[in-house]
N, C-alpha and C positions, 0 to 999 in steps of 0.2 A: 838458608836451609830452614830456619824456624818458620818463615812465612809460608813455605811450601807445606810444612806439616800442619799448620793451622788451616790452610785451605783444604787440605785433604780431610781433616777432621770435620770441617764445616760441611763438606759435601757428603761425607759418610753419615753425619747426623741428619742431613736432609733426606738421603735415601732411606734411612731407617724410619724416619717420620712419614715418608710417603708410603712405606709398607704398612705402618700402623694405620694410616688413614685409609688405605685400600682394604685392609682387614676389617676395620670398623664399618666401612661402607658395605662390604659383603655381609657382615653380621646384621646390619640394619636391613638390608634387602631380604635376608633369610627370615628375620623377625617379622617383617611386613608380610612376606609370603605365607609363613606359618599362621599368622594371625588372621589373614584375610581370605586365603584361597579356600573356597567352599568344596571344591572337588578333591583336592589332594589331601591336605592335612586336617581339614576341619572335622572329618569323621573321627579321627583319632583324638583330636584336641577336645571335641565336644564331650567325649565319654570320660576324659580324665582332666580334672581341674588343674592338676599339677602341670600338665603339658601346656595348658592355656596360660598359666602364670609364667611358665618358662619362655613362651613366645614373647610375652611382654618384657620379660627380663632380658632376653636376647636383643630385643629392639632397643631397650634403654642402654645396655652395654655397648651396642654398636654405635649409637649416637654419641655416647661419651668418648669412645675411642676415635671416632671420626673427628670430633672437635679437638681432642688432644693431639691427634696427628696433624691437623691443619695448623693449629697454633705452634706446634713444634717446627713445622716447615717454615712458617713465617719467622719464627725465632732464629732458626738456623741460617736463613738467608740474610736476615738483617743483623745477625749477631746480637740479638736482644736477650740479655740475661733474664729479665722477668718472664718473657714468653717461654724460654727454655726451662726455667724453674717451675712454671705452672704445669 
């Protein structure tokens, strides 16, 4: 029974980390879109410096979450304690 519980926890951690990775990828995409798109957000971003900084912050947080989610997925599948602690 104990092995079944550990396997369940392993896959739950993997699924959670996939969701973190997907969320980070979406944030990265939004950050790129807000920072680059001249027709959509650029008019709003150009008039307010805070929104321009927010776009770059969104991009940085998205990249960090994507990296964290990816390393978490690798750590969950390999049962690597250092990757999971990272």
